[in-house]
N, C-alpha and C positions, 0 to 999 in steps of 0.2 A: 244570543249569548245567554245561557241560562244560568239564572243564578240559585243557588242551593240553599239562599237564607241563611238559617242558623246553623245548618245542619255541616258545615266544615268544623266549628268551635265543638260540635259535637263529636267530630271524628279523631279529634287530635289525641284525647287520653290512652285511646285503644292504640295508636302507634306508640306513643311514649314508653308505655309499659310490656313492650314486646321482649323478648328475652334478649339477654345480655351478651350470649356467648353463644357459639356455634361448634362442636366439637367435631371434625370431618371422622369418616369412619377408619383413614388409616393414622391418625394421630392422635396421640396423647393429648397434645398442647390444644386450649383451648382459642378459636380465634376470635378476638375482641371485635364486638359490634357497638354501634354509636350508643352512647349513655342515653339515658334518661332525659337529661338539660341538653345533650346536643339535637337530640330529637325534636326538642320542644323550640330550641332556637330555630331549629331549618324549618318547621311548620309556622313561627311566628314571621320568619324571613318571607317565606312563601306569601303568607296573607298582608304583609307589607309591599310587596310588590303587585300583589294584584289589587291592591287598593291604591295605589299609584296610577297602576294603569287605567282602573276605573274614573278616577279623579280626571285624567287625562279626557276620556270619554264626556265625562258630565260636564266638563268645562267648554267643552264646543256644542252644548246644548242649550237650547232657549230656556231662558227663567223658569218657564210653567208655572206653576203653584207658587213656587218661592218668590217670584214677582211681588212687590209688596201690594198691590190692588188685590192680586189674587188670594196671597195668604190672608188679607182681610176678610174678603168672601168666603173664603174655607171657614174662618173661625166662626163667623156668622151662620153659616150653614149647620156647623155642628153643634152650636149654642140651639139652635129651634129643634134639636133633636133630643138635648140633654135637657134644657130649661123651658123650653116654647119660647123663646126669644131671640131677636137678631142682636139685641144688645150684649153682646157677651163681656164687654168689658164690666159690667155690673154683677158678674157671677165669680167674681175673686173670692167673695164672703159667702158663697152660696152652700149649704151642707145638709143634708136631707137623707134618712134611710128610705130608698124607694123601694124596699122588699124585693130584690132581686138575686139576693143571695150574698149580694158582694159587700155588704155592711154600710157605713155610710158614704156617700159620693159627694164631692164636693170640689169647689174651684172652678177654672175656667175650662179645665180637660177633664172632668169628671173621676177626678183622682179618688180610688178608694180605697176603704181601709183592709178591705178583703183580698187584694188583688195585687198589694205590694208597692204599687205606683205610689199611695200616699206616705206609705211608711219612708220610702226613700226620698221622697221628698223632703219629708221633716228632717231627716236623717241629713241629707245635705244641708238644708238649711241653718240647722242646728251647728254645723261644723264651723261655719261663718260667723253665725249669729247666735253663741251659746246661751246666751241668756233670754232668749225669747220666750214667749206664752204656751208655746207646743211643746216644748221639751220636756216638760216633767211628765208629759203622755207617752213618750217613746217606749218605755216598758211595756204600757198596757197595747199601744201600737204592734208591738212585736209578736205579743202573745195571742192578739186576734187575726195576725196577718193569715191569710188564706181561707178563714172563717166569715160568718156574718155577725159575729158576737160584738157586743159592747161590751162587755165585760172590761170593767176598769177605766172607760170612756167617760161614760157616763156618772152623773149629769154633765159635768163641765166642758166635755171636750168642744161641743158645737158652739158655747159660746168663746171658749178660747179661739178656737178657729175664725169666727167673724169679727173678733177682735183685733187678732195678727194681721188679717186680710186689709184692714184700713191702713197697713205700713205701706209705704214705696218699696222697702227689700223684701218684704214676703210676695209682693204682686209679681217685681221682677222675678225671684225666684220660681212663682210658678210658670211665668213666661219662658224661662231657660229652661226649667223642667221640662215643659210640654215639646219645646223644640228638641231637646236633647235626644227624649226618650221615642217621642211619636212623630214629632213633624220632620225633620229631619233625615231621619231614618227611611220613613215610609217615601218622601221624595226622589231621595236618593235610587232606592229599591227600584222604584217604579219607572224611572229614566233608564236605568241600567236594563230593564226588561222592556224598553221602549215604547213606552206608555206616553200618552200627552198629560194636558193639563185635569183633564177630568178622571182619567185611570191615576194621576198622582193623587187626587182627591180621594178616591175611592180606596187605596191604600192607607192615606191619612184617617180617615175615619174609622177602617177596619180595625187599624194599630190602636186607636186609641178605646175601640169601644172592646175588644178581644183581649187586647193585652199582647206583648211582646213572647209571646210562649209557643215553642216548636209543638206543643201538642196538639192532637186533632181539633181541638176548639180556638186555639189561639191563633192569632195572626199567620205567621209563619208556617202552621201546619195548615192551614187554609189555601194560602197562596202554593202550599207543596200538592197537594190535593189539586188544584186548580192547573197547575203543570203539567199533571196527567190527563188532564183531559183536553186541554187547547194550549198551540202553541203561543208565546207571547210574540208580540210585533219583533221583539230581538232576534227570535228565530225563525222570523219568515213567516208568522201567523199574523190571522185578521186582528185588528186591537178590539174591535167591538163583539166578536165571536170570545174573544179569550175575556173581555172585562163580562160578557152574557155569565161566561162559566165562572168566574170568580164568584159574582153575584148569586149566584144560583148556590154555590157551594157555601157561600155566607148566609143566605137567607133560609138554607136548611137548617143549618147550626144553630141560627137562632131561633125558628120556629121549634126545633127539637125540645129547647128549654123554655119554650112556649113563651117567647120572648115578640115582643111588638116589632113588626118586620117593616115600619112603613118608611123609615129612614133608606130603606132599599127600593122597596115596591113603588112608592109614589114621590121619590125625590133621585138620589141615584140611576135609578131604572128609566126615569122618566128623561132625566137629561141624555141618557145612552140612546135612547129609541127615538129622541129628536137629533141623533148626531151631533150635539154639542159636545164634542170630544176637546174643545177647546175651554170651555165652561165658559163661555162668554155669556155677558148680562144682554138684553132682561132675562131673569130668571123667574119660574113661578115652580113652586112645590109644594107638598103637603106631609106633615108628619103628625100621626095621632089623630088625623081628622082636622087640624088646623092648615090652614093654606098662608104661604108666604111669598112675598115678592119681592126682588130687588130690581130696580129700575136700570 
């Protein structure tokens, strides 16, 4: 079962803006075609039907990475790559510019001021907590979105982030945003692609790192390129061969931007070559030259 990532949603406007009328050669009367709103409703109905079918498929599958102990393990592996620690719960208040072109990187999932996810988090949090200490930085966050600029954020934003992260409400907001934007979509799509727990983690880490972008360097773009190289297990392909192809493509994308690729080379690739498709412990891996173990 091939899933086209976000391509379906990109295609909808093209359908909706088609011509409204067709005039036959032997008639002066136009023949009405579906309106824009009707086309959109039809597309929406198709999407809802497909999602319902997907829900049935997923309901019959093992929990995989969504199992509490596996989800905990996933956060620890991600934290080793983001902040060189296994104690991911200590990262709610973390914030620094890693000089990777993404501005400030902050929180438990590496939300970035330059890649929209941090802005989206603060906007959503402000909807329910309008008097929070980060709300006054929203105009500046909108201005720097898509850049590595700190304009309007320095010198107070980092201190405001750390202060807000001491509050249970903002910690919950980070958890929920991570799950809504990265964890849940990655696990869902990996399951539909026929991938086990390791493959679900591979998607999750890539979605966190590259963002939910359909462009060539975004997660969905990387997946589309992998689909052209190897079949997913859902399509009858080898799980190992497909994950190898996906990791190859991801590594190339990271290396092109001169990013450290150890989270792929000496962590995920190591698990794959060991045949640990269920991501079973004990685990040992290395990131940035540091070795980590989970008994």
